[in-house]
N, CA, C and O atoms as CSV, one atom per row, in Angstrom:
chain,resi,resn,atom,element,x,y,z
A,1,MET,N,N,35.498,36.148,-7.728
A,1,MET,CA,C,34.555,36.196,-6.647
A,1,MET,C,C,34.360,34.781,-6.101
A,1,MET,O,O,34.161,33.835,-6.863
A,2,LYS,N,N,34.419,34.647,-4.805
A,2,LYS,CA,C,34.286,33.347,-4.160
A,2,LYS,C,C,32.810,33.014,-3.954
A,2,LYS,O,O,32.032,33.832,-3.463
A,3,GLU,N,N,32.445,31.783,-4.344
A,3,GLU,CA,C,31.059,31.352,-4.152
A,3,GLU,C,C,30.880,30.860,-2.728
A,3,GLU,O,O,31.747,30.189,-2.168
A,4,ILE,N,N,29.752,31.202,-2.164
A,4,ILE,CA,C,29.430,30.754,-0.820
A,4,ILE,C,C,28.398,29.641,-0.939
A,4,ILE,O,O,27.319,29.841,-1.497
A,5,ALA,N,N,28.731,28.479,-0.418
A,5,ALA,CA,C,27.793,27.355,-0.452
A,5,ALA,C,C,26.795,27.526,0.683
A,5,ALA,O,O,27.169,27.654,1.849
A,6,MET,N,N,25.538,27.527,0.323
A,6,MET,CA,C,24.496,27.684,1.329
A,6,MET,C,C,23.820,26.337,1.555
A,6,MET,O,O,23.470,25.631,0.609
A,7,ALA,N,N,23.650,26.005,2.799
A,7,ALA,CA,C,22.934,24.773,3.124
A,7,ALA,C,C,21.450,25.021,2.906
A,7,ALA,O,O,20.892,26.002,3.397
A,8,SER,N,N,20.831,24.134,2.176
A,8,SER,CA,C,19.396,24.284,1.970
A,8,SER,C,C,18.716,22.988,2.363
A,8,SER,O,O,19.178,21.893,2.043
A,9,SER,N,N,17.619,23.145,3.059
A,9,SER,CA,C,16.844,21.974,3.436
A,9,SER,C,C,15.450,22.131,2.849
A,9,SER,O,O,14.948,23.242,2.681
A,10,PHE,N,N,14.851,21.020,2.549
A,10,PHE,CA,C,13.524,21.034,1.947
A,10,PHE,C,C,12.493,20.841,3.045
A,10,PHE,O,O,12.381,19.753,3.610
A,11,GLU,N,N,11.747,21.878,3.348
A,11,GLU,CA,C,10.693,21.839,4.350
A,11,GLU,C,C,9.360,22.066,3.650
A,11,GLU,O,O,9.050,23.197,3.277
A,12,PRO,N,N,8.566,21.015,3.462
A,12,PRO,CA,C,7.276,21.176,2.783
A,12,PRO,C,C,6.383,22.199,3.488
A,12,PRO,O,O,6.247,22.182,4.711
A,13,GLN,N,N,5.782,23.079,2.706
A,13,GLN,CA,C,4.898,24.106,3.243
A,13,GLN,C,C,3.444,23.852,2.894
A,13,GLN,O,O,2.548,24.421,3.517
A,14,PHE,N,N,3.199,23.001,1.904
A,14,PHE,CA,C,1.846,22.787,1.420
A,14,PHE,C,C,1.366,21.360,1.668
A,14,PHE,O,O,0.298,20.972,1.196
A,15,HIS,N,N,2.156,20.576,2.409
A,15,HIS,CA,C,1.816,19.200,2.746
A,15,HIS,C,C,2.135,18.947,4.216
A,15,HIS,O,O,2.998,19.606,4.797
A,16,LYS,N,N,1.429,17.986,4.810
A,16,LYS,CA,C,1.641,17.623,6.206
A,16,LYS,C,C,1.926,16.130,6.281
A,16,LYS,O,O,1.240,15.334,5.640
A,17,ARG,N,N,2.936,15.743,7.061
A,17,ARG,CA,C,3.262,14.324,7.248
A,17,ARG,C,C,2.274,13.734,8.251
A,17,ARG,O,O,2.047,14.297,9.322
A,18,VAL,N,N,1.691,12.596,7.889
A,18,VAL,CA,C,0.729,11.908,8.738
A,18,VAL,C,C,1.262,10.503,9.005
A,18,VAL,O,O,1.603,9.769,8.077
A,19,LEU,N,N,1.330,10.138,10.291
A,19,LEU,CA,C,1.777,8.797,10.651
A,19,LEU,C,C,0.609,7.832,10.544
A,19,LEU,O,O,-0.505,8.139,10.969
A,20,ARG,N,N,0.872,6.669,9.976
A,20,ARG,CA,C,-0.153,5.643,9.824
A,20,ARG,C,C,-0.023,4.621,10.948
A,20,ARG,O,O,0.980,4.593,11.660
A,21,ASP,N,N,-1.044,3.783,11.102
A,21,ASP,CA,C,-1.061,2.776,12.162
A,21,ASP,C,C,0.130,1.833,12.094
A,21,ASP,O,O,0.635,1.388,13.125
A,22,LYS,N,N,0.573,1.532,10.898
A,22,LYS,CA,C,1.670,0.577,10.709
A,22,LYS,C,C,3.035,1.181,11.029
A,22,LYS,O,O,4.050,0.488,10.955
A,23,GLY,N,N,3.067,2.454,11.380
A,23,GLY,CA,C,4.328,3.104,11.708
A,23,GLY,C,C,4.945,3.873,10.564
A,23,GLY,O,O,5.855,4.674,10.777
A,24,ASP,N,N,4.462,3.643,9.339
A,24,ASP,CA,C,4.993,4.409,8.211
A,24,ASP,C,C,4.234,5.728,8.111
A,24,ASP,O,O,3.262,5.948,8.833
A,25,SER,N,N,4.668,6.575,7.240
A,25,SER,CA,C,4.023,7.883,7.114
A,25,SER,C,C,3.718,8.198,5.660
A,25,SER,O,O,4.327,7.648,4.742
A,26,ILE,N,N,2.768,9.091,5.475
A,26,ILE,CA,C,2.416,9.597,4.151
A,26,ILE,C,C,2.306,11.107,4.253
A,26,ILE,O,O,2.217,11.664,5.347
A,27,TRP,N,N,2.313,11.757,3.109
A,27,TRP,CA,C,2.143,13.209,3.059
A,27,TRP,C,C,0.754,13.519,2.528
A,27,TRP,O,O,0.302,12.913,1.556
A,28,VAL,N,N,0.079,14.464,3.169
A,28,VAL,CA,C,-1.269,14.862,2.782
A,28,VAL,C,C,-1.243,16.346,2.427
A,28,VAL,O,O,-0.687,17.161,3.163
A,29,ALA,N,N,-1.848,16.684,1.295
A,29,ALA,CA,C,-1.919,18.089,0.884
A,29,ALA,C,C,-2.781,18.864,1.871
A,29,ALA,O,O,-3.858,18.411,2.259
A,30,LEU,N,N,-2.301,20.026,2.270
A,30,LEU,CA,C,-3.078,20.882,3.160
A,30,LEU,C,C,-4.151,21.608,2.357
A,30,LEU,O,O,-3.933,21.945,1.194
A,31,PRO,N,N,-5.307,21.851,2.969
A,31,PRO,CA,C,-6.338,22.606,2.250
A,31,PRO,C,C,-5.882,24.050,2.055
A,31,PRO,O,O,-5.041,24.554,2.799
A,32,GLN,N,N,-6.441,24.695,1.060
A,32,GLN,CA,C,-6.109,26.100,0.830
A,32,GLN,C,C,-6.670,26.934,1.972
A,32,GLN,O,O,-7.778,26.673,2.442
A,33,PRO,N,N,-5.922,27.930,2.423
A,33,PRO,CA,C,-6.462,28.821,3.450
A,33,PRO,C,C,-7.714,29.526,2.933
A,33,PRO,O,O,-7.771,29.924,1.769
A,34,ARG,N,N,-8.701,29.676,3.788
A,34,ARG,CA,C,-9.946,30.340,3.366
A,34,ARG,C,C,-9.722,31.804,3.028
A,34,ARG,O,O,-10.506,32.403,2.292
A,35,THR,N,N,-8.666,32.373,3.557
A,35,THR,CA,C,-8.376,33.782,3.308
A,35,THR,C,C,-7.576,34.004,2.033
A,35,THR,O,O,-7.231,35.139,1.702
A,36,LEU,N,N,-7.281,32.926,1.317
A,36,LEU,CA,C,-6.486,33.035,0.096
A,36,LEU,C,C,-7.253,33.810,-0.974
A,36,LEU,O,O,-8.399,33.485,-1.286
A,37,LEU,N,N,-6.619,34.822,-1.522
A,37,LEU,CA,C,-7.252,35.619,-2.566
A,37,LEU,C,C,-7.436,34.783,-3.826
A,37,LEU,O,O,-6.570,33.975,-4.162
A,38,PRO,N,N,-8.550,34.965,-4.525
A,38,PRO,CA,C,-8.800,34.177,-5.736
A,38,PRO,C,C,-7.656,34.213,-6.748
A,38,PRO,O,O,-7.385,33.206,-7.402
A,39,VAL,N,N,-6.986,35.347,-6.886
A,39,VAL,CA,C,-5.892,35.436,-7.859
A,39,VAL,C,C,-4.682,34.601,-7.442
A,39,VAL,O,O,-3.847,34.262,-8.280
A,40,LYS,N,N,-4.584,34.271,-6.172
A,40,LYS,CA,C,-3.444,33.500,-5.679
A,40,LYS,C,C,-3.711,31.995,-5.681
A,40,LYS,O,O,-2.784,31.209,-5.482
A,41,ILE,N,N,-4.957,31.581,-5.903
A,41,ILE,CA,C,-5.307,30.162,-5.868
A,41,ILE,C,C,-4.504,29.368,-6.893
A,41,ILE,O,O,-4.021,28.277,-6.591
A,42,THR,N,N,-4.359,29.905,-8.101
A,42,THR,CA,C,-3.601,29.211,-9.144
A,42,THR,C,C,-2.154,29.011,-8.718
A,42,THR,O,O,-1.588,27.937,-8.925
A,43,PHE,N,N,-1.550,30.040,-8.121
A,43,PHE,CA,C,-0.173,29.931,-7.655
A,43,PHE,C,C,-0.066,28.898,-6.541
A,43,PHE,O,O,0.865,28.092,-6.523
A,44,TYR,N,N,-1.020,28.922,-5.613
A,44,TYR,CA,C,-1.017,27.977,-4.500
A,44,TYR,C,C,-1.059,26.540,-5.024
A,44,TYR,O,O,-0.286,25.690,-4.582
A,45,ARG,N,N,-1.958,26.276,-5.958
A,45,ARG,CA,C,-2.086,24.928,-6.529
A,45,ARG,C,C,-0.810,24.513,-7.253
A,45,ARG,O,O,-0.381,23.363,-7.154
A,46,ARG,N,N,-0.205,25.448,-7.981
A,46,ARG,CA,C,1.032,25.147,-8.706
A,46,ARG,C,C,2.155,24.812,-7.729
A,46,ARG,O,O,2.874,23.831,-7.919
A,47,TRP,N,N,2.307,25.627,-6.681
A,47,TRP,CA,C,3.354,25.383,-5.692
A,47,TRP,C,C,3.122,24.050,-4.988
A,47,TRP,O,O,4.065,23.307,-4.719
A,48,GLN,N,N,1.851,23.753,-4.693
A,48,GLN,CA,C,1.533,22.502,-4.026
A,48,GLN,C,C,1.868,21.314,-4.935
A,48,GLN,O,O,2.385,20.300,-4.466
A,49,CYS,N,N,1.577,21.435,-6.217
A,49,CYS,CA,C,1.882,20.378,-7.180
A,49,CYS,C,C,3.394,20.178,-7.295
A,49,CYS,O,O,3.872,19.043,-7.306
A,50,GLU,N,N,4.145,21.275,-7.381
A,50,GLU,CA,C,5.603,21.183,-7.468
A,50,GLU,C,C,6.179,20.519,-6.221
A,50,GLU,O,O,7.108,19.715,-6.307
A,51,GLU,N,N,5.618,20.862,-5.062
A,51,GLU,CA,C,6.087,20.275,-3.821
A,51,GLU,C,C,5.767,18.778,-3.778
A,51,GLU,O,O,6.589,17.982,-3.325
A,52,ARG,N,N,4.580,18.395,-4.247
A,52,ARG,CA,C,4.194,16.980,-4.290
A,52,ARG,C,C,5.172,16.192,-5.156
A,52,ARG,O,O,5.620,15.110,-4.776
A,53,LEU,N,N,5.499,16.746,-6.327
A,53,LEU,CA,C,6.442,16.077,-7.225
A,53,LEU,C,C,7.817,15.923,-6.574
A,53,LEU,O,O,8.469,14.890,-6.729
A,54,LYS,N,N,8.250,16.942,-5.852
A,54,LYS,CA,C,9.549,16.880,-5.190
A,54,LYS,C,C,9.543,15.816,-4.093
A,54,LYS,O,O,10.514,15.075,-3.941
A,55,LEU,N,N,8.450,15.740,-3.330
A,55,LEU,CA,C,8.342,14.711,-2.296
A,55,LEU,C,C,8.363,13.315,-2.914
A,55,LEU,O,O,9.007,12.407,-2.388
A,56,GLU,N,N,7.653,13.145,-4.035
A,56,GLU,CA,C,7.629,11.852,-4.716
A,56,GLU,C,C,9.013,11.486,-5.246
A,56,GLU,O,O,9.403,10.319,-5.206
A,57,GLU,N,N,9.754,12.473,-5.742
A,57,GLU,CA,C,11.120,12.222,-6.214
A,57,GLU,C,C,12.025,11.759,-5.074
A,57,GLU,O,O,12.984,11.017,-5.287
A,58,LEU,N,N,11.704,12.211,-3.860
A,58,LEU,CA,C,12.478,11.807,-2.685
A,58,LEU,C,C,12.034,10.444,-2.156
A,58,LEU,O,O,12.550,9.971,-1.144
A,59,GLY,N,N,11.069,9.810,-2.848
A,59,GLY,CA,C,10.611,8.482,-2.458
A,59,GLY,C,C,9.498,8.475,-1.432
A,59,GLY,O,O,9.188,7.429,-0.862
A,60,GLU,N,N,8.890,9.630,-1.187
A,60,GLU,CA,C,7.815,9.723,-0.206
A,60,GLU,C,C,6.477,9.357,-0.844
A,60,GLU,O,O,6.292,9.509,-2.051
A,61,THR,N,N,5.547,8.873,-0.018
A,61,THR,CA,C,4.191,8.589,-0.467
A,61,THR,C,C,3.358,9.835,-0.229
A,61,THR,O,O,3.339,10.371,0.880
A,62,VAL,N,N,2.664,10.302,-1.271
A,62,VAL,CA,C,1.891,11.536,-1.182
A,62,VAL,C,C,0.489,11.297,-1.720
A,62,VAL,O,O,0.319,10.779,-2.824
A,63,LEU,N,N,-0.521,11.678,-0.930
A,63,LEU,CA,C,-1.885,11.646,-1.438
A,63,LEU,C,C,-2.032,12.797,-2.414
A,63,LEU,O,O,-1.526,13.888,-2.155
A,64,LYS,N,N,-2.709,12.581,-3.524
A,64,LYS,CA,C,-2.807,13.599,-4.575
A,64,LYS,C,C,-3.673,14.789,-4.175
A,64,LYS,O,O,-3.375,15.922,-4.551
A,65,GLU,N,N,-4.739,14.546,-3.418
A,65,GLU,CA,C,-5.632,15.634,-3.031
A,65,GLU,C,C,-5.934,15.547,-1.551
A,65,GLU,O,O,-5.890,14.468,-0.959
A,66,PHE,N,N,-6.243,16.692,-0.953
A,66,PHE,CA,C,-6.610,16.728,0.455
A,66,PHE,C,C,-7.882,15.921,0.661
A,66,PHE,O,O,-8.868,16.097,-0.055
A,67,GLY,N,N,-7.846,15.042,1.640
A,67,GLY,CA,C,-9.023,14.252,1.965
A,67,GLY,C,C,-9.279,13.102,1.017
A,67,GLY,O,O,-10.262,12.380,1.184
A,68,GLY,N,N,-8.409,12.907,0.009
A,68,GLY,CA,C,-8.654,11.872,-0.981
A,68,GLY,C,C,-7.820,10.651,-0.822
A,68,GLY,O,O,-7.945,9.711,-1.607
């Protein structure tokens, strides 16, 4: 069976890029949607943490918490 190579790009879903005055950028965690079900909050936080770690591995600057 022949393997098909799929192009994958990393598009953050739980962080937003913010441009700073100096021209550089940082990533800020997005707040949880107010409509998020309580049982999904743990998953949301886990996915956001995994995404933060991946951004940091790529050399990006990431604020640890929204608004912090």
